[in-house]
N, C-alpha and C positions, 0 to 999 in steps of 0.2 A: 404549571404546565406550559410547555413551549412547543407550539406547533406552527410550522411555517405554512402560511396560506396566502401569500402575496401573489397577485397575478401581474406579470409584466410581459410586455411584448418581446420579441426576439430582436436584439440589436445586431445590425449587420453593417459594419463600417460606419458606425455612428448614427444610423437611421433606425427608425422603429417600424416594424411591420405589424400586421394584424395579430392581436393577442391570441394565444392558443393555450389550451389546458394541458399542463404537464401531468403525466401519470401520478406523480407524488402528490399532486393537489387533491387526489381522491383519497389519500391516506389520512383520514380523519381519526380523532381519538376513538370513536366508536369502532372503526374498522380495525384499529390496532388491538383493542380489547376483545373484539370478536375473534380475531385470529388467535389470540392467547387462549380463549375459551375453547376453540376448536381442538386444541391439543391437550385439553383437560386441565388447564391452569386458569384460574379465575382471578382477575385483577380486582382490586378494591377501588379502582377509578383513578388512582394516582399514577400519572405518567410524566416522565421527564425526558425531553429530547436531549440526547447526548451529541457531542460534537462529532459530526461526520458529514463531509461533502459528497462523497461517492455514493453512499447508501443512506438509508434513514434508520437510525438506531434509537431505541427508547428503553429507558429503565421503567419497569413496572413493579408495583408492590402486589403481593398475592394475598387474596382474602381466603381462598380455598384451593385445594389440590385434589383432583380426582385420584383415588387410591390406585387404580390400575395405571393411569397415565404417569403418575409420579413414582411408580415403583422403580427402585434402583437409582433415583436421582437424589434422594435425601431431601427433597423440597417439602416445605410445610407452610401453612398459613403464616403470614408475616415476613416471609423471605422476599428478596428482590431478585428479579431476573432481567436479562437484557435481550430484547428482541431486535433482530437485524433484518430489515426488508431490503433485499438486493435490488440494485438499480435495474429496471426492466431493460432487457435487450443486451446487457453487457456480457454476462457469462451464460453458457448453456447449463442445463441441469447436470450434465456429466462433468462439466468443469467445476461447478460448485461442490458436487459430491466428492470430487477428487481433492478439493481443498479440505473438506471435512475428514476424509480418510487420512490425509497427511497429518492433520491435527491429532487424530486418534492414535496414529503411530507414535507421534512425539509424546503424547501423554502416557502411552503404554511403556515408553522408555523412561518414564518419570522425569520428563523435561517440563518445566513450568510454562505450559501453553494452555490457554483457556479455549477449549473447543465446545461445540454445541452439544446439548443434551440429546440423548436418544429418547424420543417421545413417540408413543404409538408406533414403534417399530422403525422409526427413521429420524434423521437429523434435519432433513429439508422438507418443508411443508408449503402448501399453496393455499392462499385465501384472497378472494376478491381481485384476482389477476396478479398478485404479488407472490414471489417466492420468499420464504422467511425461515429463520432459525431462531432458537431460544438457547441462551447460554447462561452460565452462572455469572453473577455480578462479582467483579473483583476490582478493587481500587488500587491506587498507587499514585506516585508522583513522577515527574520528569527526572531522569537520572542526572546526577551532577558529573558531567563528563570532564570537568576540570580536574577531577580526582582520578589519577592513573589507576588506583586500585579498583575503582568502579569500572573503568574501561577493561581492565583485566578480567573482572567478573563477567562482564558482558561478552568478552572474547570466549570465555569458557562456555557460556550458554550457546553462542553461535557455533563453536566447535562441536558441541553435542547435537545441535540441530542439523548441522551439515553431515555429521556421521550417519544420521538416519536418512537425510536427504539423498545421500549417495547410494543407498541400498538399491533403489530402482528409479527409473525415470517417470516423469508425468506422461500419461498417455493422451490427455485431452487439453491440458493447459499449455499455452504458447511459450516459446522461448524468448529470451531477451537477447537481441542482437541488432546490428545496424539496419537490417531490413525491417524488423518489426517495430523498433523504437525510433529509428531515424527516418528512413525513406517512407514508410507507411504514414508516419506522423506528418511529414511534409506534404504528402498527398492530401491528407485531410485538410490541412490549412489552405492549400492551393485550390482544391476542388470546391471548397466552401467559400472561397474568395474572402478569407478573413484578414488578408494583408491589405492595408491602405495603399492606394495607388502610388503615393509618394515614397513608400518604403519597400514595395514588392520586389523590385529588381535588386535593390541592395541586399535584402534578406536572402533572396534566392542565390545570389552570388556568394555571400558569406556561408550559406548552408552548403553549397556545392563544394567549396574549398575545404570546409571543416570535415565533411563526410568523405572526401577523397583521402584525407589524412587518417580519419577514424577507421575507415574500411581497410586501409593499408596496414595499420597497426593490428587491428583485429585479426585479419587474415594471417599475418605473420605469426602472431602469438598462437592462434588456433591451428597452425600447421605443425606445431611442435608435438613430438611424441608424448603420449601419456596425459595430455591435458584433458580434464574431465568437466563436463557440464552437469550440474546436479540440481535437485529441487531446492529452491531458496525461499526465504521470506520475501526477498526482492524489493521491499520498500522499507528498508531498515534505517529510517531516520530517527532522531531522538524522540520525536513526538509519538512514535509508534512503540516505544518501550516504556513500560511502567515499572517503577522501582518501589519495593516495599522495604522500609527501614529494617536494619538489623535488630534483632530482638522481637520482631513480629513474626507471626506465622507466615511461612512462605517467603522469608526475607530474600531480597535480591531482585534481579530483573526478570520480567516476563513479558510476553507478547499476548495480546488479547484476541487477535485473529490473523488469518493468512489470506486476506482478500486479494492481495496482489501477487500471491505466490506464483512463480513460474520457474522455468529452467534457466540456468546461466552459470557464469563463473563464480566461484565462492567469494571472490573479492567484492562482488556487488553488495554483499551484506556487511562489508566493513567500511567502505570508503565514505559513506554518508555520515559516519560518526567522527570524521576528521574535520578539523577547523583551524583557522589561524594561519600563521606563517609556516614556511617549510619546516623550520626547526621544531615548532610545536607539533606539526603533523607527524614528523618522524617519531617523536616521543609517544604520541597517542597511538600510532600504528604499532610501535614496539610493544606497548602495553596490551593492546588487543591481541596481537599475535602470540605473546607470551601465554595468555590465557587460552587462546584457541588451540595452541599446539599441545596442551595437556590431553587433548582428545583426538588430534589428528594433524597431519602436516599440511600447512598452507603452501601451495605451489607458488613459489616466489615469482615465477614467470608471469603470473597474472597481475602483478603490481603495475606492469606497463599499461594495463587496461583501465586504470583508475580514471585518468583524464578522458579517455574514450567514453567510459560509462557516464561520466559527468556531462559530456557533450550530448550523448543520447538522451539523458534525462531532461536536459534543457529544452530540446526540441519536443520531446514527448509531453512535457508539461504544458506547452502552448497548445498542442493538439487536444490534450485532455480538457483544457478550458474551453476550447472552441466547440468540442463535441457536446459539452454540457450547458451551453449558453442558454438553451430554452428552459432549463431548470431555474425556477424563480430565485433560488438562493444564490446563484452564481453572479448575476448582474449586481446584486446587493453587496456581495462580499468581495468581488473583483471588478469594481467599476472602471479601473484603468485598463483592463484588457481590451485590445483592439485599437488603442490610440496610437498615433504616430510616435509619441514618446516611448510607449512600451516597446514597439518594434525597433526603434532606434537602439534601445538598451539591449534588445536581443541580438541585434547585429554586432554591437560592441562585444558582447559576451562570446559570440561565435568566433570572432576574430581572436579574442584572448585565448579561447580554447584551442584554436588551431595552433597557436604558438605553444601552449601548455602540453599538447599531445606530442610535440616534437622535442620537448625538453627531457632532461634526465628523469627517470621514474623514481618514486620513493623507494627506499630500501628498508628491510626489516630483518 
């Protein structure tokens, strides 16, 4: 059993303030098991904390299943389920339910997506101040992206997801753009005084120059006729894709949730799968697009946004760390955040990205 219960103070530019209790410190094993029992599933006491920084996710083994609660789920004693406790204050109930509805649409289209169970008439439940859901347990390993056939298979999956994602827009979940991922993230960092004094002016200058270029490219691309923003996975890096080997049930790639789903350009779900030198990235992109276009055309004009999206993610990641610093697992796992060395590296990357955004785009 792995439960994080470490109490740390909030680090602010290298200093420590008075320790405070984070909501997740109240999420004890008893609370997790009581939440499970509330929806008619009864654990046998075995809990495993699964890897997740944003939320708290646990695998539980079932000892018993209420007949009415489990109807239609196929669950029985001895099965394992996954409980996801959403980070308090991050998403509204409407935004979480919109994620669940998108997952249900994908599964109805026979796309390999693991969405939450319907239990007692709903997919989202409340217990002890936490919103939570219960999903099937499904394993897998990290995909071998060096294999172009694997990338082509992932491209097919993304093409199918985007075909469903383009049917209707999100009503409640936010869009990914320079305002939400760039300027709003910078405001979080500046308002919270997360930048050391010796790096603040350098970072602000590098950020301003990068965002001037990013916004210019974004506006130019989005002024073109016919460009569409669709519902996306939006956090499609290799760690968020599980691969089941061929010959197994459900072989191939699948996603386990849509926690970061939002609206944006389709290329957002492709670029994080690219790595290496330009020549390697061209090959990888070609394989992804070959698979993708079995189900729909990728608007090649969006390829100019790849480095813009990389720049926005760079800034957004720093803001994400800053906003979660009072969560005890963040100082433990990211001890370098907030140091002058960290911010010096961020400045260098922003300078590099400013150049990259002005270079020739990848082609496919």
